C-alpha positions, 0 to 999 in steps of 0.5 A: 678546248683544253685536254681533260686529264683523268686526274681532274675527275678524281679531285672533284666528286660532284656539284652540290645542288642545294638552295644555298648553293643555287643562291650562291650561283647568282654571284658567280660561285659554284659549290663542289664536293671534293676529295678530302685531300684536295688542295686549293690549287688542285681544285682550281686547276681541275675546274679550269680544265674540266669546265674551260672557265677562269677561277678567281678564288677557291674557298674550302670547308671540311665537315667532320663526320658525326656519330649516328645510331641506326636500329641501335647500332652506332656508326659514324658518317664520313668527313666531307670537304666542300669547295666554293669556287668563285669564277671570273667576271663573264664566266659561267658553269651550268651544273645541271647539264653535267660534263 
């Protein structure tokens, strides 16, 4: 077991549990919500250290926030970044158990 650096917990915010993300887990892909300024090498290192797995690839997507109204008051939802992490053959992460 490798030592867990507290900085890795700042990179990965939470796993994304949706129908689409569950379908991707059949192909050894896990979806995480990550910090907006996180880079692919940082995400790869954090996942490898926290979950003790080998990462094959990391793909990221930034969803820009939208203007919304609530009771006549205009506001803006925040931007968010998702990372789709593909694991090497034979590695598995069970996101339902937590860390």
